[in-house]
C-alpha positions in Angstrom: 257.7 201.4 -25.9 255.0 201.3 -28.2 254.9 197.6 -28.4 255.0 198.1 -24.3 252.2 199.9 -24.5 250.2 197.7 -26.5 250.8 194.9 -24.5 249.7 196.9 -21.2 246.4 198.0 -23.2 245.8 194.2 -24.6 246.1 192.9 -21.1 243.2 195.4 -19.9 240.8 194.1 -22.3 241.6 191.2 -21.6 241.1 191.5 -18.1 237.7 193.8 -18.2 236.5 191.2 -20.4 236.8 188.1 -17.9 235.5 190.5 -15.6 232.5 190.9 -17.4 231.8 187.3 -17.4 232.2 186.7 -14.1 229.4 189.6 -13.2 227.4 187.9 -15.9 227.1 184.6 -14.2 226.9 186.0 -11.0 223.6 187.3 -11.8 221.8 184.6 -13.6 222.5 185.8 -17.3 223.2 182.6 -18.0 219.3 181.9 -17.5 217.6 184.1 -20.2 218.9 187.1 -18.0 216.4 186.2 -14.4 218.1 187.7 -11.7 215.9 186.0 -9.0 218.2 183.6 -7.7 220.6 186.7 -6.5 220.5 186.4 -3.1 223.4 189.0 -1.8 222.5 192.6 -0.8 225.1 194.9 -1.1 226.7 194.4 2.0 227.2 190.8 1.6 224.5 189.8 3.7 221.8 186.8 2.7 218.1 188.6 1.6 216.8 185.6 0.1 213.3 185.1 1.3 213.6 181.4 1.1 216.9 181.0 2.5 216.2 178.7 4.8 217.4 180.7 7.8 214.5 180.7 11.1 213.4 184.5 12.6 214.4 184.3 16.4 211.9 186.0 18.7 212.5 186.6 22.0 209.3 186.5 24.2 209.0 187.6 27.7 206.1 186.7 30.0 205.5 186.6 33.5 203.2 184.0 35.8 201.8 180.6 35.2 201.0 180.6 31.3 201.2 177.8 30.3 202.7 178.9 27.1 205.1 176.7 26.5 203.2 173.8 25.3 201.6 176.5 22.6 204.8 178.0 21.4 206.4 174.7 20.7 203.5 173.6 18.8 203.2 177.0 16.3 207.6 176.2 16.4 206.4 172.7 14.8 203.6 174.9 12.5 206.0 177.1 11.1 209.6 175.4 11.5 211.1 179.0 9.9 210.4 180.7 13.5 212.5 180.1 16.8 210.7 181.4 19.7 213.0 181.4 22.9 210.8 182.2 26.1 211.9 184.4 29.2 210.1 184.0 32.3 210.5 186.8 35.1 208.6 188.2 38.4 206.0 190.4 37.3 207.4 193.6 38.9 210.7 192.6 37.5 209.9 191.9 33.7 207.9 195.3 33.9 210.9 197.5 35.2 213.3 195.7 32.7 210.7 196.6 29.8 210.4 200.4 30.4 214.5 200.2 31.1 214.8 198.9 27.9 212.4 201.0 25.7 213.8 204.1 27.5 217.1 202.9 26.7 216.4 201.6 23.1 218.3 198.7 23.7 217.3 195.8 25.3 213.7 195.2 24.5 212.5 191.7 23.7 210.2 190.8 20.1 207.2 190.2 21.9 206.3 191.1 26.2 204.0 190.7 28.2 202.2 193.5 30.1 199.7 193.3 32.8 196.7 195.0 32.7 197.6 197.8 35.7 200.6 198.9 34.0 199.0 199.0 29.7 198.5 202.6 30.3 202.2 203.1 31.8 203.4 201.9 28.6 200.5 203.4 26.5 202.4 206.6 27.3 205.1 205.6 25.6 203.6 204.3 22.4 206.5 205.5 20.3 208.5 202.7 21.7 206.0 199.5 20.8 204.5 199.0 17.2 201.2 200.1 16.5 199.4 196.9 15.8 196.0 198.5 13.6 199.0 198.6 10.8 199.2 194.9 11.0 195.5 194.1 10.8 194.2 194.2 14.6 191.4 195.8 13.8 190.3 192.6 11.8 190.3 190.7 15.0 189.0 193.1 17.4 185.7 191.2 17.3 187.2 188.2 19.0 187.4 189.8 21.9 185.2 191.5 24.7 184.7 195.3 24.0 186.2 196.3 27.7 188.9 194.0 27.2 189.9 195.2 23.7 189.8 198.7 25.0 192.0 198.8 27.6 195.0 198.6 25.4 194.4 201.4 23.0 195.1 205.2 23.5 191.9 207.6 24.1 191.0 207.9 20.0 191.4 204.1 19.2 194.2 204.9 16.5 197.0 203.1 18.4 196.8 199.3 19.4 199.8 198.5 21.9 198.6 194.8 22.3 196.6 191.7 21.8 194.1 190.9 24.6 195.3 187.6 26.7 193.8 186.4 29.6 190.9 188.6 31.9 189.9 188.3 35.7 185.9 188.4 36.0 185.1 188.6 39.6 182.8 186.7 41.5 182.3 185.2 45.4 183.9 182.1 46.7 182.6 181.3 50.2 183.2 178.7 52.9 180.2 176.4 52.9 180.3 175.0 56.3 180.8 178.6 57.8 177.7 179.6 55.8 176.0 176.5 57.1 177.5 177.4 60.8 175.5 180.9 60.2 172.3 179.8 59.3 172.4 181.5 55.6 172.3 180.1 52.6 174.5 177.1 51.1 173.3 176.0 47.6 175.3 178.7 45.5 172.0 179.5 43.9 170.3 180.9 46.7 173.5 182.8 47.8 173.9 184.6 45.2 170.0 185.4 45.4 170.2 186.2 49.0 173.3 188.0 49.4 172.6 190.3 46.0 173.3 193.9 47.2 176.2 195.2 49.3 174.0 196.1 52.0 172.4 192.5 51.9 176.7 191.9 52.3 176.8 193.9 55.2 174.0 191.9 57.2 175.5 188.7 56.2 178.4 189.8 57.9 177.0 190.7 61.1 174.8 187.5 61.1 177.7 185.5 60.6 180.0 187.4 63.0 177.0 186.8 65.1 176.3 183.3 64.8 180.2 181.9 64.6 182.0 185.0 65.5 184.1 184.7 62.5 184.3 187.5 59.8 182.7 187.4 56.6 186.1 188.0 55.0 189.4 188.2 55.9 191.3 190.8 54.0 190.0 194.3 53.8 191.8 195.0 50.3 189.6 192.1 49.0 186.2 193.9 49.9 187.8 197.2 48.9 188.6 195.7 45.3 185.4 194.2 44.8 183.5 197.6 45.3 186.0 199.5 43.3 186.0 197.2 40.2 182.7 197.7 40.0 182.6 201.1 38.9 183.3 202.9 36.0 185.4 205.5 37.1 187.8 204.8 39.7 191.0 206.6 40.5 191.5 208.6 37.3 189.9 210.5 34.7 190.5 210.2 30.6 192.4 213.3 31.2 194.6 211.6 33.9 193.1 214.0 36.2 192.7 212.5 40.1 188.7 211.4 40.9 188.7 209.8 44.3 185.7 211.8 46.0 182.8 209.8 44.9 182.7 206.4 44.0 186.7 205.3 45.4 185.6 206.9 48.8 182.3 205.0 49.0 183.8 201.8 48.6 186.7 203.1 51.4 184.5 203.5 53.8 182.5 201.2 53.0 185.6 198.8 53.8 186.7 200.7 56.9 182.9 200.7 58.1 183.2 196.9 58.7 186.4 196.4 59.8 186.2 198.9 62.6 182.6 196.6 63.4 185.3 193.8 63.5 183.1 192.1 60.5 186.4 191.9 58.2 189.8 190.4 59.2 193.2 192.2 59.2 195.0 189.5 57.2 197.1 190.7 54.1 197.0 189.2 51.0 199.5 186.3 50.3 200.6 186.5 53.4 201.7 183.0 55.7 198.2 184.0 58.0 196.2 184.6 54.8 197.1 181.1 53.6 196.6 179.7 56.9 192.8 181.4 57.6 192.1 179.9 54.0 192.8 176.7 55.1 191.1 176.5 58.7 188.0 178.6 57.6 188.3 181.4 59.7 186.4 183.0 57.4 183.4 183.0 55.3 184.0 184.7 51.9 186.7 185.5 48.9 184.9 188.7 47.6 185.9 189.9 44.2 187.8 186.7 43.8 188.8 186.2 39.7 189.5 182.7 38.4 193.0 182.3 38.7 192.3 182.6 42.7 191.0 179.2 41.9 195.0 177.8 42.4 195.6 179.9 45.2 192.9 178.1 47.6 194.0 174.7 46.5 197.3 175.7 47.3 196.7 177.4 50.7 193.8 174.8 51.7 194.8 171.3 50.0 192.3 169.6 52.6 189.3 171.7 52.1 188.5 170.3 48.7 184.3 170.3 49.0 184.2 173.3 51.9 184.6 175.9 49.1 181.8 177.1 46.3 181.4 180.1 43.8 178.8 182.2 43.8 178.3 185.8 41.7 179.3 188.9 43.4 176.3 191.2 45.0 175.9 193.9 42.4 177.7 192.9 39.3 181.5 191.8 38.7 184.5 193.7 38.1 188.3 192.5 36.8 191.3 191.6 38.5 194.5 191.0 36.6 194.9 189.7 32.6 197.3 191.1 30.4 198.6 191.5 26.8 201.2 190.8 24.0 202.8 193.5 22.8 205.6 194.2 20.2 208.4 196.6 20.8 210.0 199.0 18.4 213.0 197.5 18.9 212.0 193.9 17.2 213.3 193.8 13.4 210.4 191.0 12.5 207.3 192.7 13.4 205.5 191.3 11.2 206.4 187.1 12.3 206.1 188.5 15.9 202.6 190.0 15.1 201.4 186.8 13.4 202.4 184.3 16.3 200.5 186.7 19.2 197.3 186.7 17.1 197.5 183.0 16.4 198.5 182.8 20.7 195.4 184.9 21.6 192.9 183.4 18.7 190.0 181.8 20.6 191.1 178.1 19.9 194.4 179.0 21.8 192.7 181.0 24.4 190.3 177.8 25.0 194.0 175.9 25.2 195.8 178.2 27.8 192.4 177.6 30.1 192.5 173.8 29.9 196.9 173.8 30.5 197.2 176.6 33.0 193.4 177.9 33.7 194.2 180.9 32.2 190.0 182.8 31.9 189.6 183.7 28.2 189.2 187.0 27.1 187.2 185.8 23.4 183.7 185.2 24.0 183.1 182.7 21.5 185.1 180.5 23.6 182.0 181.0 26.4 179.8 179.1 23.7 182.0 176.1 23.2 180.0 172.8 25.1 183.1 171.5 27.0 184.0 174.9 28.0 180.9 175.4 29.6 180.9 171.8 31.2 183.8 172.5 32.6 183.6 171.6 36.8 185.8 171.6 39.9 184.9 169.0 42.7 187.1 170.7 45.2 184.8 173.8 44.6 182.0 171.2 45.3 181.5 170.7 41.4 180.9 174.3 40.7 180.7 174.8 37.1 183.7 177.5 37.2 183.8 178.0 33.5 180.2 179.0 33.2 180.4 181.3 36.3 183.6 183.3 35.0 181.9 183.7 32.0 178.9 185.2 33.1 180.9 187.8 35.0 183.6 188.5 32.2 180.1 189.5 30.5 178.8 192.0 33.2 182.5 193.7 33.5 182.0 197.7 32.5 185.0 199.4 30.8 187.3 201.0 33.2 189.8 203.6 32.4 192.7 203.2 35.1 195.2 205.5 33.9 199.3 205.4 34.1 199.5 205.8 37.8 197.1 203.7 38.8 199.8 201.7 41.0 200.8 204.7 42.8 196.9 205.2 44.2 196.1 201.8 44.6 199.5 201.0 47.0 198.9 204.3 49.1 195.2 202.9 49.4 195.8 199.7 50.3 198.3 201.2 53.1 195.8 203.1 54.4 193.4 200.2 55.0 196.1 198.3 56.2 196.5 200.9 59.1 192.9 201.1 59.9 193.0 197.2 60.7 196.1 196.8 62.1 196.6 199.6 63.7 193.3 200.9 64.5 193.7 204.0 63.2 191.2 206.6 62.0 189.8 205.9 58.6 189.0 209.1 57.4 192.5 210.7 59.0 194.2 207.8 56.4 192.0 208.4 53.6 193.7 212.3 54.1 197.2 211.0 54.7 196.8 208.9 51.6 195.9 211.1 49.3 198.9 213.4 50.5 201.1 211.1 49.6 199.4 210.3 46.0 199.8 214.0 45.2 202.9 214.5 46.2 203.9 211.3 44.1 202.4 212.7 40.8 203.4 215.4 41.0 206.7 214.2 40.8 205.7 212.2 37.3 
């Protein structure tokens, strides 16, 4: 028995020595104790920073951004990053994003959010990374102040997104209709003569009398143009509904012109709206942003040289634009931030403008000689970049509120009822306010 006991002890000692030897080799003790090449975690996963594995980023976008070309360039310059673009319809993408962050599952690494939705997602900021933690404050000076502020919480401590494009508003006009009415057709003369909303109203009466045509085809565009020039629109920063002053004035101005047959009744994006644009059935598109250029060309391909662009009366507003955000589900926030800070830098914003017409939110681009030299022969050779850049710098900072879309939809319904059905403007306003309050109570 003693012999067997000694044999067992001896065997255990040998096994222990072999195990120690194997462990010493696996931790790199044979190179002086340096364990820097140990790339295995306790659960067996590769944790080496130079393992060569790619970081995969899922990127949700909407609209015609032209980002595919820039994403390819970034991946070429950063071969360790693989970015997959998922493109969808704007409302669907926002709904899917909100559902995903609410459920805590299914959100992408990077999500594009439109300006009218940004306040809604700021209300769920705990479901996003604060970009200030990754250096956003260091690049804030690259962007227009009013654009940067749109993606901040009230005290500026949380930055949910980096700005992409903007939609500064101008006035597109038909040269032939203006000429028939005896009004100026040169863009600078148009800007000088129709420089106030009172002057716009007087021009509308002249156009109607001389041509029988309305000055604008869509009530919503006239209303938007006035509304977007106001610093206070639907809500204040306490999210209280405030519409009885500037918004009501814009509504009353628009409905007055509707009742006097100075504005048409076609709704935006309808076939009738596109046909009227092609036929020159009205004189102006007020409150038109840069991205509207593509809509005009698409609807009226044979009207090249008949459209021009001038400034809008009494300043400018902003319609559209987006931000790039990083949902909290992302496991690669540093890599995601590095990419979006690159994509929104002035150099890439200029490229986005050249590729897809996205107007830059980085004013450094406005000093670029090639950018300023951009003209559009369809719009009678107008210096489009210069015109929109001047408008961008005239935009006021606006607080939109998380329920902006609710109010806007109901007011559009009211305007449509006045224009199409001849409904009483005040009655439609009161009904819209009632519907708005009812919906806000359920939020």
